[in-house]
C-alpha positions as CSV (number, residue, x, y, z in Angstrom):
1,X,69.9,145.0,18.0
2,X,66.0,144.9,17.5
3,X,63.9,143.9,20.8
4,X,64.0,140.5,20.1
5,X,67.7,140.0,19.7
6,X,68.1,142.4,23.1
7,X,65.4,140.3,24.8
8,X,67.5,137.2,23.8
9,X,70.6,139.0,24.8
10,X,69.5,139.5,28.1
11,X,67.9,135.6,28.9
12,X,71.2,134.3,28.0
13,X,73.1,136.0,31.1
14,X,72.6,135.0,33.8
15,X,74.3,138.3,35.5
16,X,72.8,140.5,33.1
17,X,69.3,139.0,34.4
18,X,70.2,139.4,37.8
19,X,71.7,142.6,37.4
20,X,68.5,144.4,35.9
21,X,66.0,142.9,38.0
22,X,67.8,144.3,41.0
23,X,68.3,147.9,39.7
24,X,64.2,147.4,38.9
25,X,63.7,147.8,42.3
26,X,66.3,150.9,42.2
27,X,69.5,152.4,42.5
28,X,72.5,150.6,43.9
29,X,76.1,151.0,43.9
30,X,78.6,149.2,42.0
31,X,79.5,147.3,45.5
32,X,76.2,146.9,46.7
33,X,74.7,145.5,43.5
34,X,78.6,142.6,43.7
35,X,77.7,141.7,46.9
36,X,73.6,141.2,46.5
37,X,74.3,139.3,43.3
38,X,77.6,137.8,44.5
39,X,79.7,138.9,41.4
40,X,83.0,139.1,41.0
41,X,83.8,142.5,40.9
42,X,85.5,142.1,37.5
43,X,82.0,140.5,36.5
44,X,79.6,143.1,38.0
45,X,82.2,145.7,35.7
46,X,81.5,144.1,32.7
47,X,77.9,143.8,32.9
48,X,77.4,147.1,34.3
49,X,79.3,148.1,30.8
50,X,77.1,145.9,28.3
51,X,73.9,146.8,29.9
52,X,75.1,150.8,29.8
53,X,76.7,150.2,26.0
54,X,72.8,149.2,25.4
55,X,71.3,152.1,26.8
56,X,69.2,149.8,29.7
57,X,71.2,151.0,32.7
58,X,72.6,154.8,33.8
59,X,75.8,154.8,35.5
60,X,77.2,157.6,37.8
61,X,80.6,158.6,39.3
62,X,83.8,157.2,39.2
63,X,85.0,153.5,39.7
64,X,84.8,153.6,43.5
65,X,81.2,155.1,43.9
66,X,79.4,154.0,40.9
67,X,75.6,154.1,41.0
68,X,74.0,152.4,38.5
69,X,70.3,153.0,37.6
70,X,67.7,151.3,35.4
71,X,66.5,153.5,32.6
72,X,62.9,154.1,32.2
73,X,61.6,152.3,28.7
């Protein structure tokens, strides 16, 4: 995916935008992200997976204590 396609993909998704803006301020736990963004946990998990698969974020830990942070780029 080139930069233009990646930017378009991010901008099309409200949850992706919110999560990246939040993680730009620092690492957060998955439950904390869901609470702050008011996302359902299932939507939060799916968004984390999408962004992790694209290499935009890192996620460490198991499902209960997943720590997520934005990648340095």
